[in-house]
N, C-alpha and C positions, 0 to 999 in steps of 0.2 A: 504494500500500500504506500502510496505517496500522497501526502496531504499538506497543503499550504493554507494558511488562513491570514488574510489581510496583509499580503506582502506588497512591497513597493520597490521600485528601482529608479534611481535618478542618475543622470549623467550631467555633472556640474550642477546647474540649477534647474535643468529640464527634467520633469517627471515623465518617464516613458511607460511605466506600469504603476498603477495606483489602486490600492485596496483590492487586490486580486486574490480570490480564494479558489482552490483546486482540490479535488478529491478523486484519486484514481485507485480503484480496487485492483488487487492482484489478478492478472490475466485479462484485464480490461483494455480494449483498444481505444485510443484517443487520437483525434485529429484536430489540429488547429487550423482554421481557415479564416482569412481576412486579407484586406488590401495591403499593399506594400507600405511598410513603415508603421504598422499597427502594433508591433511588439512580439510577433510570433517567434522569431529567432531569439530575441532576448529572453523570452519565457522558457524556451527549450534549453538555453544555456544555463539558466538558473536551476532548472530541474536536474541537469547533468553536473551542476556545481562548477561550471566553467567560469561563471561570473557570480558574484555574491549578491544575494537578495537581502533586503532588510525586512525582517519579520516584525510587524507591529505588535502582535501578541505572541508570547513565547510558547508556541505550539507548532510542532512539526513531527509527524510520525515517520521519521526517517533516521535510522541509526547513524550516528556520526555526523549529522548535519549541524552546521554552526548556527548559533542563535545570536542575533544582533538586535540592537534597539536603535531607532532613529534619534538623531540629535534633537 
């Protein structure tokens, strides 16, 4: 299971993902569809831990995942 609750991602002062929640059960197939620049690649990189997400609420059902608080 992968579960995020209220995550955000900012580059400098620009928010690219804001207040996003995700729940993927084991074995579930998920597809992200959207226009260019809407955050699909950024979201996938956060799921794969290639870039760091900021988690507003300290909750993530993913062993070894880092927990951060926004400033």
